[in-house]
C-alpha positions in Angstrom: 9.0 6.1 -18.1 9.0 4.5 -21.7 7.2 7.6 -23.0 3.9 7.0 -20.9 2.4 8.5 -17.8 0.0 6.5 -15.9 -1.0 5.6 -12.0 -3.3 3.1 -10.8 -3.1 3.8 -7.2 -2.4 0.1 -6.8 0.1 -0.1 -4.3 -1.7 2.6 -2.2 -4.8 0.3 -2.2 -2.8 -2.5 -0.9 -1.5 -0.5 2.1 -5.0 0.6 2.8 -6.4 -2.9 2.5 -3.8 -4.3 5.0 -4.4 -1.5 7.6 -8.2 -2.3 7.2 -7.9 -5.8 7.9 -6.8 -4.9 11.4 -8.7 -1.5 12.1 -11.5 -3.2 14.0 -9.6 -4.9 17.0 -11.1 -4.6 20.6 -9.8 -5.8 23.9 -11.5 -5.9 27.2 -10.1 -4.5 30.6 -11.1 -6.8 33.1 -10.8 -6.3 36.9 -11.7 -9.1 39.5 -13.0 -11.2 36.7 -15.6 -8.6 35.4 -15.1 -6.5 32.1 -15.0 -3.0 33.2 -14.1 -1.4 29.8 -13.8 -2.1 26.2 -11.0 -0.4 24.3 -10.5 -0.2 20.6 -7.1 -0.8 19.6 -5.5 2.2 17.3 -3.6 1.3 14.3 -1.3 3.9 12.4 1.2 3.5 9.4 4.9 3.5 10.5 7.8 1.7 11.8 8.1 0.6 15.6 11.1 2.9 16.0 8.7 5.9 15.7 6.4 4.7 18.4 9.4 3.5 20.7 11.0 7.0 20.5 7.5 8.8 21.6 7.7 6.1 24.4 11.0 7.1 25.5 11.2 10.8 24.7 10.6 12.0 28.2 12.6 9.6 30.7 11.6 11.9 33.6 7.8 10.9 33.2 6.9 14.6 33.4 4.4 14.3 30.6 1.1 12.7 31.6 0.9 10.6 28.6 3.6 9.9 26.3 1.7 7.2 24.2 -1.2 5.1 24.8 -1.0 1.5 24.9 -2.1 -0.9 23.4 -1.8 0.2 19.9 -0.7 -1.0 16.5 1.5 0.1 13.8 2.4 -1.3 10.2 4.5 -0.9 7.3 5.2 -2.1 3.8 9.0 -3.4 3.9 9.6 -4.6 0.5 8.3 -6.1 -2.6 9.4 -9.0 -4.8 8.8 -10.2 -8.1 6.5 -13.6 -8.0 7.8 -15.4 -11.0 5.7 -18.5 -9.9 2.4 -16.5 -10.6 3.4 -14.9 -13.8 0.6 -15.2 -16.4 1.1 -15.1 -20.4 2.5 -11.4 -21.0 0.6 -10.8 -24.4 -3.0 -11.7 -22.9 -5.3 -8.9 -22.7 -7.9 -7.8 -20.3 -10.6 -5.7 -22.3 -13.7 -3.8 -21.1 -16.3 -1.5 -22.4 -15.2 2.2 -22.3 -17.3 4.0 -20.0 -16.9 7.2 -22.0 -17.9 5.4 -25.4 -19.9 2.1 -25.1 -18.9 1.5 -28.7 -15.1 1.2 -28.0 -13.0 -1.0 -25.7 -10.2 -0.4 -23.2 -7.9 -2.9 -22.6 -4.7 -3.7 -20.5 -2.0 -6.7 -20.8 -1.9 -9.1 -18.1 -0.6 -7.6 -14.9 2.5 -8.3 -13.2 2.6 -10.4 -10.0 4.5 -9.0 -6.9 4.5 -10.2 -3.2 4.4 -7.2 -0.8 5.7 -7.8 2.6 4.3 -6.2 5.4 5.0 -5.9 9.1 2.6 -5.6 11.8 3.5 -4.5 15.4 1.3 -4.9 18.4 2.6 -2.8 21.3 1.1 -3.3 24.8 2.1 -2.6 28.5 0.8 -5.8 29.9 1.4 -9.4 28.6 -2.5 -10.3 28.9 -3.1 -7.4 26.5 -0.8 -8.8 24.0 -2.3 -12.3 24.0 -5.7 -10.8 24.0 -5.0 -9.1 20.6 -2.9 -11.9 19.2 -5.8 -14.5 19.9 -8.3 -12.4 17.7 -6.0 -12.5 14.8 -4.4 -15.9 14.5 -7.3 -18.1 13.9 -8.2 -16.3 10.7 -4.9 -16.9 9.1 -4.6 -20.5 8.2 -1.9 -19.4 7.0 -3.8 -17.0 4.7 -6.9 -14.8 4.7 -8.2 -13.7 1.1 -9.9 -10.6 0.9 -11.5 -9.4 -2.5 -10.4 -6.0 -3.7 -11.3 -3.5 -6.5 -7.9 -2.7 -7.8 -9.1 -0.4 -10.7 -13.0 0.6 -11.2 -12.3 1.8 -14.7 -11.3 -1.7 -15.9 -13.4 -3.6 -13.3 -10.4 -5.2 -11.9 -11.6 -7.2 -8.7 -9.1 -9.7 -7.4 -8.9 -12.1 -4.5 -5.9 -11.1 -2.8 -4.4 -13.6 -0.3 -2.6 -12.2 2.8 -0.3 -14.8 4.3 0.9 -14.9 7.8 4.4 -15.9 7.9 5.7 -15.8 11.3 4.8 -14.5 14.8 7.6 -13.3 17.4 7.5 -11.1 20.7 10.1 -8.9 22.6 10.1 -7.1 25.9 11.9 -3.6 25.8 11.8 -3.4 29.8 15.2 -3.0 30.9 16.9 -1.0 33.8 15.2 0.7 36.8 11.4 1.1 37.6 11.4 4.5 36.0 11.8 2.9 32.4 8.8 2.7 30.6 7.7 -0.9 29.4 6.5 -2.1 26.2 6.0 -5.6 25.0 6.0 -5.7 21.4 4.6 -8.6 19.0 5.9 -8.5 15.5 3.9 -10.3 12.8 5.3 -10.7 9.2 2.8 -11.2 6.2 3.1 -11.6 2.7 0.4 -10.3 0.2 0.0 -11.7 -3.1 -0.7 -8.7 -5.2 -0.5 -7.6 -8.9 0.9 -4.2 -10.6 -0.9 -3.0 -13.8 0.5 -1.4 -16.7 -1.1 1.4 -18.7 -4.6 1.3 -20.1 -5.0 1.5 -23.9 -7.9 2.1 -26.2 -8.6 -0.6 -28.4 -8.9 -0.5 -32.0 -11.7 -2.3 -33.9 -10.7 -4.8 -36.6 -12.8 -3.4 -39.6 -10.8 -5.5 -42.4 -9.9 -9.2 -42.1 -7.5 -10.5 -44.8 -7.0 -14.1 -45.2 -4.5 -15.7 -47.6 -5.5 -19.0 -49.1 -2.8 -21.2 -50.4 -3.0 -24.3 -52.8 -1.3 -27.3 -51.5 -0.7 -30.7 -53.1 -2.8 -33.5 -51.3 0.1 -35.7 -51.8 2.5 -33.3 -49.9 2.6 -33.3 -46.1 1.0 -30.1 -44.8 4.3 -29.3 -42.5 6.4 -29.5 -45.4 3.9 -27.2 -47.6 3.7 -24.4 -45.2 5.9 -21.7 -46.4 6.8 -23.1 -49.6 3.5 -22.5 -51.6 2.2 -19.4 -53.5 -1.0 -17.4 -52.4 -3.9 -18.7 -54.7 -6.7 -16.4 -53.4 -7.1 -13.6 -51.0 -10.3 -13.5 -49.1 -11.1 -10.0 -47.6 -13.9 -9.4 -45.2 -15.2 -6.0 -43.9 -18.3 -4.7 -42.3 -20.9 -2.7 -44.1 -23.6 -0.4 -43.2 -25.9 1.5 -45.7 -24.8 5.2 -45.9 -21.4 4.8 -44.1 -18.0 4.5 -45.0 -15.6 2.0 -43.5 -14.3 4.4 -41.2 -17.6 5.8 -40.0 -18.8 2.5 -38.7 -19.3 1.9 -35.1 -19.3 -1.2 -33.0 -23.0 -1.0 -32.3 -24.1 -0.4 -35.8 -26.6 -2.7 -37.5 -24.1 -4.0 -39.9 -23.4 -6.9 -42.5 -20.6 -8.2 -43.9 -19.0 -7.8 -47.3 -16.5 -10.4 -48.7 -14.2 -10.0 -51.6 -12.2 -12.8 -53.2 -9.0 -11.8 -55.2 -8.0 -14.8 -57.4 -4.3 -14.7 -58.1 -4.2 -17.9 -60.0 -6.5 -19.9 -62.2 
């Protein structure tokens, strides 16, 4: 698009970040007041319909295990432009080029986007659901802010707030005793992210030209701007012994040469 091909893997990193937040949840199985087993709750990417289909694909209960509960699933549902977080478009972020330390690489300010995620928690017993929920809710007040390296080349490390918007539950248990039961908790989140444009090579400024104007001291400056003629031109360039202007690098030990071109006496 726009005669440029680039990909920073940013959206994929946001998805991985969200899944990583919830990939270390454990619950205890308690019998007669004693903990008999500690289970890690597995998490996978995908809509809840996919897991419900696996839950109901064998109505005769012939298979030993159709799906193991509890488990979690999540998905990226949509993305929205966040105009309230917009930064000045023409501002640049510049870093040293790792392949050539004497050069710079830059990007323009990123575009803010809100990424909406949905987390599903599927359990068979109500107590399992509340055990999981109570391990999540205290950390979102209503946001939790991890730091992520979005682009190692440009050294983009950002604090990305993840905001908990809502919590709801539903019970799919309907019908006779042969029907499988799944209690589903649904948590809605918003991730405050950024999308980055292409990376460009910065060009060094090797010639600075300043136009000098003669202004009547009795004339207001605002009136004089644009209505005066150039009096002098001041040109400033770097100078290195034995090198032409095009051969000078940023890490050379250089001085400056200034030339004044006088137009009027």
